[in-house]
N, C-alpha and C positions, 0 to 999 in steps of 0.2 A: 778649780771650782771647786768648793768642798763641801761633800751633802751626804746624805742618803743614797744607798742601790734600795730601791722597793722592787719586786717584784724583776729583776733580775734588769735593772732599768738606771744607769747613771743618771747624777745630775749632768751633765754633758750631752745623754742622747734627751732628755727631756726638754735643753733650753734647745737640741735641734729638732725637734720636733715643734715648735713655736715659732720656729724662724722658715714661717711658709706663709701664704695666702690660705685661710680667712685672714690668722692673727697677726701677719707683716706684709706689708706690700715689697718686701723683697726676700730674696732667693740664699740660699746656704751659699753657695761660689762669691755673695756679695762681701761674706766677711770673711777678712782675711787676716784676723786671728788667729795663731795654733790654740782651737782652742784644747783646753788637757782637763781631768776632774780624779778628784783620789774622792775615796768610798769612808764615808768613816760610817764607824760600826761604835753600837751600844755599849756605852761600857770603859770604853778605851779612851784614855788621856791622851790627846795630839797636840806636840809643840809646833805652830805655823804661824813664822814671822815675828816669835818671838813670844804671841800669845798665845798659852794653854783650852786647846780646849777640850770638852766631853759634851755627849749626846745621853739625850733620854728619851725612847720611841715615846709616843703619847697617842691613844688614839684617838682618830682625824680619819675620816675616808679616804684612799688610796694613801695612807699612813702619814708620820709626820715624828718627825724631832725636835724638842725641844734643846739647848744651846745654854750652855756657861762656860765663860771666856774670863781667864783671868789674866792679869800682869799687874807687874810696879806694885802687888798687894793690894790691889782692887779685883773684882769680881761683878761680875755681868751675865745677870738672865736675859734670855733670850726666846721667849713664847709667843712665836708665830703660830696662827694656825692652833690653838688652845683649845681645848675642850672645856665643857662650862664643870661643872662639878670637879674638878682638880684640888679644890679645899679638904678636899674628901682624901686624898690619896698622900697615905705618908710619903710613898720613895717620890716621890714629884714634890714634894714640900721639903723634902729631905735636902732632895737636889740643885735645888735654888734656897735652901735656907743661907740666910747672912749676905746676905747680896748688896751690894752699895748701889747696886740697879739692877731694879728689872723691867725689862720692856715684854707688854701684854698685847693680846689680841683680844679686843672686845668688842665685837660686832653687835653685841645686844643688850637691852636692856633688861631686868629679869624681869618685870610685866612684858616685854615681848616672848618669852620664854612660854607662855602659856599655850601658846601652839607648838607643840612636842615635837615637831615635824621640824624645827629650824634646831631641834638639840642634833637633828642626824647632819647640817652643817658641820660641828665641830669647831665651834665658835664659842668664846666666851661671852658673857656679861657684862658690863661693866660692875656690876653688884659682885657677882662671883670673884669677878677679879681681886676687885679690893679684902675680900673674905680672901682669898690666898695669899695676899699679899702680906696680910697682920699676922695668918700661920708662920711666915718666914720669917720673922724678925729681921726684914731687912730694912735698908736704910730708905730709898726713893722708890717710887711704883710709874713707869709712863705708862699711859694708856694711850692705844693704839689700836692701826688694824681694824675704825670705824667705820659702821655700814654708809654709803655712797649717799645714803641722803640725810645725815646727819650734819650740825655743822656744830663749832664749840659753842655758841650761845645753849646747845641743846642739853650742852656737857657742862659747863665749868661749876654745875652747884659740886661737882666731887670731887673739885681742884682742893688740894690740901699745902699746906708745907713739905707735908710727903707725896702728896700725889700731883700728878703732872699729867695733864692732858696733849696727848701729841698734837703741834698742827706743822703744817709744812713749811720747811727751809730753816726750825729751829733746832740751834745746836744745846748739847746740855754737857756738862761737866762735871767725871763723877771723881 
């Protein structure tokens, strides 16, 4: 496993922290895999199984990285737990610019963020994700990490030839 080390806690330790009740009905000793993790640092380029991976920290409760992944001349940006308002952050825009595909969190609609306490959750609005995408001059945007009560019909109005609403079991080729 690869990921950030926030507060001296590796990805492995974070995962193992969830392998217990009440999160899962199994115990650590039931996991037979040899779990290992490698800490990724911001601004460093890693070669992982033929993929060039870079990380950039973004503001999110507890910390969060966004990633770019390059292979075969293509670039994907992965923006899970992506805070609203990043369309105003030039370093984040530059980091993701000219991606063939951006996958981003968009849990909220802009009108829901009038409740400013929701901004503290560290998630984007659909409209904010689209504004960000347009500034990056990228080819495709896939919007995911939807609020649990939302369904495709609530979001299909945002789809276009360049914007995809993520659905379960959907494959995307770039």
